[in-house]
C-alpha positions in Angstrom: 210.7 134.8 146.3 213.0 136.3 143.5 212.0 139.5 141.0 214.1 140.6 138.4 213.4 143.9 136.0 215.6 144.4 133.0 215.0 148.1 131.7 217.0 151.0 129.7 218.6 154.0 131.6 220.1 156.9 130.5 221.7 159.6 132.2 220.5 162.2 129.9 217.3 160.7 130.4 216.7 158.5 133.0 214.5 155.3 132.7 213.3 155.0 128.6 209.6 155.9 128.9 207.6 157.2 126.1 204.9 159.9 125.8 201.8 157.8 126.5 204.0 155.4 129.2 204.8 152.6 127.2 208.7 151.2 128.2 211.1 148.0 127.0 210.9 147.2 130.7 211.0 143.2 131.2 210.0 141.7 134.5 210.2 138.1 135.8 210.4 135.5 138.5 213.5 133.5 138.0 214.1 129.9 139.4 212.3 127.0 139.1 208.3 126.4 138.1 208.7 129.7 137.7 209.5 132.2 134.8 213.4 131.3 134.3 215.7 133.3 134.0 216.6 135.7 130.6 217.9 133.9 127.4 219.6 135.4 124.8 216.4 135.2 122.8 214.9 137.3 125.5 217.6 140.2 125.5 217.6 139.5 121.6 213.3 140.5 121.4 214.0 143.2 124.4 216.1 145.2 121.7 213.9 145.2 118.8 210.8 146.7 121.2 213.7 149.6 122.6 214.9 150.1 119.1 211.8 150.9 117.8 210.7 153.2 121.2 213.8 155.3 120.4 213.7 155.7 117.5 209.9 157.2 117.9 210.6 159.4 120.9 214.0 160.8 119.5 214.4 160.0 116.1 217.2 162.5 115.5 219.5 160.9 117.5 222.3 158.1 116.7 221.5 155.8 119.2 224.0 153.1 121.6 223.2 150.7 123.9 226.0 149.4 126.2 225.7 146.4 127.8 227.7 144.3 130.5 230.5 141.8 129.4 228.1 138.7 130.1 227.8 135.5 128.7 223.9 136.0 128.1 224.9 139.0 125.9 227.9 137.9 124.1 226.2 134.6 122.5 227.1 134.4 118.9 224.9 132.6 116.6 224.9 128.9 116.7 227.7 127.0 114.5 230.1 130.4 115.3 233.8 129.6 114.5 235.8 128.8 118.0 239.2 127.3 118.9 237.8 125.9 122.7 238.6 122.3 122.1 239.2 122.3 119.1 241.1 118.8 118.1 244.4 118.2 116.6 243.6 115.6 114.0 240.9 114.7 111.6 237.6 114.0 113.6 234.7 112.5 112.7 232.7 113.7 115.6 233.9 117.4 116.3 231.3 120.3 116.2 230.3 123.0 118.1 227.6 122.4 121.3 223.9 124.3 120.5 221.1 124.1 123.0 218.5 121.5 121.6 215.1 122.1 120.4 211.8 120.8 120.9 209.4 120.8 118.1 208.0 123.8 118.4 211.4 125.6 118.6 211.6 126.4 121.7 215.0 125.6 124.2 215.2 122.0 126.0 216.7 123.3 129.3 220.2 121.5 129.5 220.2 119.8 126.2 222.5 120.2 123.6 223.3 118.8 120.2 226.4 119.0 118.0 226.6 121.4 114.4 229.6 121.5 112.2 231.2 124.6 113.0 231.6 127.5 110.0 233.5 127.6 107.6 236.6 130.3 107.9 238.4 132.2 105.4 242.4 133.0 104.9 243.5 135.8 102.5 239.7 136.5 102.1 239.1 133.2 100.6 236.6 130.7 102.3 238.5 127.8 104.1 236.3 125.0 105.0 237.0 123.1 108.0 235.6 120.0 106.6 236.2 117.9 104.0 233.8 117.6 101.4 231.1 114.0 102.5 232.0 112.6 98.6 235.7 113.2 99.4 237.4 109.2 99.3 239.8 110.4 102.8 238.2 112.7 104.8 234.5 112.0 103.7 233.0 114.9 105.8 235.1 114.8 108.8 236.8 117.8 110.5 240.1 118.9 109.5 242.1 119.6 112.5 243.9 122.0 113.7 247.1 120.9 111.9 245.8 120.3 108.8 243.9 123.7 109.4 247.2 125.9 109.8 249.2 124.0 107.2 246.6 125.1 104.6 248.2 128.8 105.6 251.3 127.7 105.1 251.8 128.0 109.5 254.3 125.0 110.6 253.6 123.2 113.5 255.8 120.3 113.2 256.4 120.1 116.9 253.6 122.4 118.2 251.3 121.4 120.8 247.7 121.4 120.3 246.7 123.3 123.4 248.3 125.2 126.6 246.6 124.0 129.8 243.3 124.8 129.9 244.2 127.6 127.1 245.8 129.4 129.6 248.8 130.9 127.6 251.3 133.0 128.9 251.5 136.2 127.9 252.2 137.7 125.3 252.8 134.9 123.4 250.9 134.2 119.9 252.3 130.8 118.8 252.8 128.5 121.7 250.3 126.3 120.7 247.8 125.6 117.9 244.7 126.9 119.6 246.2 130.6 120.1 247.4 131.0 117.0 244.0 130.3 115.2 242.1 131.7 118.1 243.9 135.0 117.3 242.8 134.7 113.3 240.9 137.7 112.2 237.6 135.5 111.3 238.0 134.1 114.8 238.3 137.3 116.4 236.3 138.9 114.3 232.7 137.2 115.1 229.9 139.4 116.1 227.8 138.4 118.9 223.6 137.9 117.8 223.2 141.4 120.0 225.6 143.2 117.1 223.9 141.5 114.4 220.8 142.6 115.3 221.5 146.0 116.3 222.7 146.5 113.3 220.0 145.4 111.1 217.7 147.9 113.4 220.0 150.8 112.4 221.7 151.5 116.4 224.6 150.0 118.2 225.8 148.0 120.6 228.6 148.4 122.9 229.8 145.7 125.6 231.7 147.3 128.8 235.0 145.3 129.5 235.3 141.7 131.0 235.5 142.2 135.0 234.7 146.1 134.0 234.8 148.5 137.5 231.5 148.8 139.0 231.6 152.6 139.2 229.2 153.1 136.4 226.1 155.1 136.7 223.4 152.1 136.7 225.1 151.3 140.2 223.7 154.7 141.8 220.2 153.2 140.0 220.7 150.4 142.0 221.8 151.3 144.8 219.1 154.4 145.1 216.6 151.9 144.9 217.2 149.2 146.9 217.7 151.9 149.7 214.2 153.1 148.8 212.6 149.5 149.3 214.5 148.1 152.3 212.2 151.1 154.0 209.1 149.2 153.3 207.6 146.5 156.3 208.8 143.3 155.2 206.3 140.7 153.4 206.3 137.5 151.8 203.6 138.4 149.7 204.5 138.3 145.8 202.6 141.1 144.4 204.2 143.4 147.2 207.3 142.5 146.3 206.2 143.4 142.5 204.9 146.6 143.8 207.5 147.6 146.4 210.5 146.6 143.4 208.6 148.8 140.5 207.5 151.8 142.6 212.1 151.9 144.1 213.1 152.3 140.7 210.4 154.5 139.3 211.5 156.5 142.4 215.6 157.0 141.2 215.9 160.5 141.2 217.8 161.6 137.3 220.0 163.6 139.4 220.9 160.8 141.6 221.8 159.1 138.9 224.5 161.4 137.6 226.7 161.3 140.8 
């Protein structure tokens, strides 16, 4: 059995909770034939709830939400610029993989489909990455990195498309076509879905560095709660698992969060 809790906590105020007891806490039972795992859409929905809640409780504060560097948090809009698997030459089949959805708009687990990548920009001007459908030569094909870079005045003669597994040797910035494109501002500055939504809600999102040290205060919360949970008698009942987990989390004192 597994039980997952997603919530918001502050070292100043503790677990986020309105005077009437309302919270942004989400619980689920992950796994096959259960609730699954939290998706990016779930996280976006939770942000909408928490943004409204903090504005109600702390209307005079600026609100920043800190997330770790998880793929689920960093997901970008479908079709966002990406150099991964970008071909050197023209291609009729290149696109970015997105989750396939059913007729009701729900994601079909494990199934993907392709869509055209969004246009880039160069010197402040739009730069289409695909030939127009009525172009006599390209006819809707992806232009390929070689042509895209040539349109920017970048010489690529003799340059390989990609360093092995895109593991370029630092501090190289022009060792391969993918690395050059990767360092372009329009490829670098693609915002995540969380950042876009947060801005529309009047709050801000900060992502912790990748592989960040675990010595942040949230670990104090989990550690204290796990210690309390393990004091309970073992049980195979789901309702007991849920009850003991939530009670252990609620019992974490503010002073322990701040240590």
